[in-house]
N, C-alpha and C positions, 0 to 999 in steps of 0.2 A: 505493498500498498504506499510506502514512506517515497516510493521510485516514482510514482506519478507528481509530488510535489517538486521533484528536482528537476524538473523538466519548465517548470516557471521561469522566464527569462528575469521577472522583478527580483524573485531571490536568488538568483545567482549572480545580478549584477550587483545584490545590496553586499552579498557575502565578499564579493572580489573587493569594492570599496572599503570594508570593516578590513582588510588583508593592507589594502596601502594605508590606511591612517594607523593601522598597530605598527607598522614596517618604520615610520616617522621615528619611532621611541623605542625600539623593539632591543630586548633585552640579551643576551647571549643567551639565552639557553632556549631549548624548543623542550616540548610537552608530549609524551607517547601519550595517542589515545585508543591506538587500537595494536595487541599483541597476541599473537596466539606461534605454537609449535613449543620446542624444548627450552627454548630459552625465555618463554615469557613472565614465570617467576622472576626470573629477573631482572625484567623489562615490564612491567605491571602498567595498566591506563593511568594516566595521570601522573607516572615518575617523572619529575623535571630533571634534563641531562643538560650540559655545559655545549654549547654550539661546537665544542673540538674535540667531545666525549669520541674516545673510543669504543666503538659498538662492534663487540663479535658476537655474530649469531651463527648458528649451527644447520645443519640440513634441516628442512624443515620450516625451519623460523621465518615469521613476516612479521614485517615489524611498522607501523604506520607514525610519524612524527608530525608535529603544526608546530610552526613560528609565524613569525611576521610572513614570511615568503610564503607560505602556504604549506601543503602536506608532502611529504616523500616519504615515497616506502618503498622499505630495503627487504629483499630478500633474500635468506642465509643459503649454503653457507659461505662466510665473507665477513671482514672487517670493513669498519664502514665509518666515518665520518662527516657530522649532520651539515657543516659548514662548506662540504666539496657536495659539487650535485652527484657524481657516483667514484667510490674506492671499492669495488668491487673484487671478486677473486669472480677466476673465468667462467664459473660456474652461480656467480650470483648476480642480481640485475637489484636496480635501482630505477625508479619509477620519481618521474619530479614534477610535483603538479603545484607549480608556481610563477603563473602567470598571472597574475590578476590584473583586472582591467581599470582603468580609470572609473572613479564615482564620485558619487556624494561621500561626505565628511563622516555622517552618522548611517548605520545600516542601517536600513529598515525593516531587514529580517531580523532585527534584535530588538526594535522597538516595538513593545506590545501597541494593539492596535491597527497593526496595520498589515498589509496582507502577504500572503506567503511568508510567516515566519514562523520559525519552530519554537515558539512558544504558544500556538494554537494545538488544540488539543485532538490529536486523531479518536475518533470513537471508533476507532477498531481495533487500535492499542492497547494491552494491558500492561501494567507496570507503575511505573512511579512518575510523576510529572511535575517537571517545575514550575513555577512561576517565577516572572521576574519584576512583578508589583503586589500591591493588594489587590488590582481589581480581580472579576473571576477570568479564567478564560472564555477562550472563542474557542468552539468545537469548529473543527472542521473534516469532510467525508471527501472519498476519493471524487466519486462521482456525483455531480450536482445537477444532472441534467432531469433526472425525474423528483416527485414531489415526495416525500418519506416522512421521518419522524422518528424522534428517538424519547427513550423514557429514561428517567435517572433517579436510580432509586438512593438513599443512603444510609448508612448502616442502623439509625434508627429508624429506620421505616419510613422517611420522610421519600414521597416521589411527587415527580413533575414530569410529564408526559407535552413535548413540544412539538408541533408541526416543524418540519423542513421544506420551504416552498421550491418549488420545480428552479432548475436555475442557477440556486445558491447553491454554492459550498461549504461558506462557514454563516453558523447561526450562535447569536448569542446565548451562553451560560442562562437559565432560567433564574428570574428575578423570585425572591423569597427562601431559595434555596440558599444557605448557605456553603463558602467552602471552608472547609474545616481541616489546617493543617494534620497529615497522617490518616485520616478517617478513611476508609473504603466506600466507591462509589460503584455501582453497577449501573451499565450504559448500556443498554438493550432496543436493538433495532429490526423493523421486521423485516423477513426473510433471513436474518442472520443468526444461528444455532445458538452460537454460545457467546453470551453478552462480556463485552471487558467488564476487567476492573481495575478500577484507577483511585490511587492514591495519590498524594499534592507534596509537593514540597516548597516552599518558598525562599528565593534567593534574598535575601536584605538587600541588595541592592546588585543590580545587572553589572555585569563590567560592560567597558564599551569598547573592547577588544577583543578581539578570536581566542587567544587561548586561554581568557581569566574566562570566557563564556563557556570554551569546553572544561576547562578545570573543575566549573562549579558545578556542569553537570555529571563530571565523574565523581566526584564528591558525593553527590547529593542521591547518586546512582539514577540519574535519569537518561536510563541505554536508547530509548527510543529517540531521545531529542539531540543526545550525542549522535548517534548513528544517521541521522537525516543531516548533521552539521557536517559531518566528516565526508559523507555523500556527494553533499551538495559543494563542497571544499573540492575535493578530487575530480569536477567535472570543468572547473574554471579554466 
């Protein structure tokens, strides 16, 4: 579902703009945002590495790092330096997604209330969802072509049924249903057999640069939003 969101030009342009902004004041560190393989415990998501770190990967390892220049993917075996585009062994590979286009200073993709942003709640994704401010989340669906609806049930039994008009991908959180941090909510839609289950975490102050956003999402375990962020950056 999340990949349908990646095709939206507004989000890709906004992400690129945020990278350009961050580049102006980039610290000499990279952030691990994905890691798999034998070395995943050495380089877990959320780990900060010096820009000149020597990264040693084994066969089967894949590591994605993020800094002001974008994301880079390292595949083992080999030894890698984040400040160099590629220092792979003959069997290793590096993918560098680091050419953001010039855009606005502040990214719409990270400002709540704007279209195509990672703070919108995908109604088909279960898990923890991070909120960037005190406002309720905006609901998002992949296919907005037809009319539908969603029923939201809180843990205390409170329920709200809301209609979703045809032609709309986003919908406001229902009035009168409080958003409580840590509480679980069930979201049911017609034709979807298994309801999604969501709990919320608030980020006190939304970071204004992309690596800070990624770090906050990792710390709060908002995995779906982190995946959307990383996949969007990889398409720039």
